[in-house]
N, C-alpha and C positions, 0 to 999 in steps of 0.2 A: 238776438244776443245769446251767446252760449251760456248754458247753465253751469254753475260751479259743480265739479265732480266730487270734491272732497266735502262731504257733509256728515254731520253727526248721524249715527245709525245705532241699531240695536244689536249689532254683532257682539259676541262675548270677548271682553278684554282678556279674561283668563285663558280662553282657548287660543286667542291670537298669540299671547306671550308664551304659552306652552309650546308653540310651534317654532320658536326661535331656536335655530339649530345649535349655535355656539353656546355652551353652558355658561361661559363667562358673561357673554352678552345678555343671556337670559337673567342671570343674577343682577347685572347692572340695571336691567329694566325693572326688576322688583325694587331695587333701591331707589331709583328715580321715581317710580310710581308712588312709593310710600312718601318720599320727600314732597312730591307735588300734591298728593292728597292732603298731607299735613298742612302745607302752606296755603292751599286754595280753600280747604274745607269742602271741596267738591269731589264726587266720586269719579273714577276714571271712566271714560266713554270712548268708543271707537269713532274716529272721524275718517271716513273713507275706509279702504281696506287695510291701511298700514300705519295709521297715526293714532296714538292714545292721547286724548285731549281732556282738559279739565276746565269746567265752566264754559261760558259763551258770552259773546257780546255782538252787537250789531254794528257793522262798519259801513261807511260810505266811501267809495273810491273817489279821491279828488280828481282823478283823470277822466273817469267815465260817468261819475255820479251814481253808479250802480251800488245798491245796498245788498248786504248779505249777512249771514251768521257765521261766526268763526270762534274757535276755542280761545280762551284767555291765555292758556299755556299748554304745552304738550311735549311729546317726544315720539320718536320712531326709531326702532332698532334696524337701521340700514346696514347693509353688508360692510361698507367702507368705514362707517362711523356711527356712533350713537348720536342722533340728531335731536337737539332740544329746541323748541320753538318759544322764543322770548319776544313777544309782540311789541315790546317797547323799542326794539332795536338796541343798540349798544352805547349810544351817547350817554344816556342816564346811568349807565353802569360802568363808565370808564375807569373809575378808581378801583372797583371790584375786579374788573377784567385784568388789571395789572397784577393782582394777587392770585388769580384763579389757577393758573398752571398752563399746561399745553392744550391748545385748541386752535381751531380756525372758525371763521364766521362767514355767513351770508347776511342779507339785510336783516332778517330776524331769526336766523338759524345759527345755533351754536353746535359745531361739529367736534365730537370727542372720539379719538381713536379708542381710548379706554377710559373708563370712569376713574380709574386709579391715577390718571394723569392730572387730575384736578383736586383741589381742596373742596371737600363736600360742604363744609361750613360756609365757605365763600360762595359756592354754587347756590346754596339755599338762600343766602342774602340776595344774590342776583335775581333769583326767581321772585322773591318777595318784592324787591324794588321794581322789577319789571311789571308786576301786577299793579303797583301803585301809579305807574306812569300812564299817560293816556293810551288806551288801546289803539292799535293800528298806527302808532306814531313812529314806526321803524324809520331810522335815518338812512339816507342813501349812501353814507360813507361809514361802513361798519368798522368797529375796532379790530385791530389785528393783534395777534398774540405777540407779546414782547419778544424781540429777537435777542439772542445772546450776543453780547459784545465781542467783536473779533479782537484777537490779541493784537497789540500794537506791532506795527511792522518795524523790523530793525532798520537802523540807519543804513544807507547804501554804503557798501564797502568800496574802498578805493581800489584802483587797479593793482597796487602793490599788495593789498590785503587779499585780493582774489587769487593771486598766484599761489599754487600749491608748493610747499617746500619739497626740495628734492629728497627722494628716499635715502635713508642712511644705508651705507654699505656695511655688510658684515665683515669683520676682520678675522 
């Protein structure tokens, strides 16, 4: 059986975050790190080469029966999006997700193009609630960001209304 590559390690979180090229993303990471440290009461630790995690729990895969250690929550400054790991999945967070702002999701991943796209108070509530839910209980059908309602389509015009009026002649 293959061993899990993403494991907690002794690499420096500060050094990793200092290497984030985009200064805006680097500041977002500092904000999320402070939020997660405050909520979890745990120090930031590196998980694999690119994930900053907080706390840990033991999980058992229902599919394989395999056990392992995983972070309770975390984030990664990916190029395309700031990725937050909420191990509860999104069903327990459905009401908060409606208020959060602009995002996309995977089974336990919350993808943010920019941290400024979301309400930080709602994000903090989501992280707190995720930590209270059973760890590893990510649902298979993640929440989706609310879509903007399309404007109502106008009623179909009749054939007479579609005709353009003849241009006026100058006298």
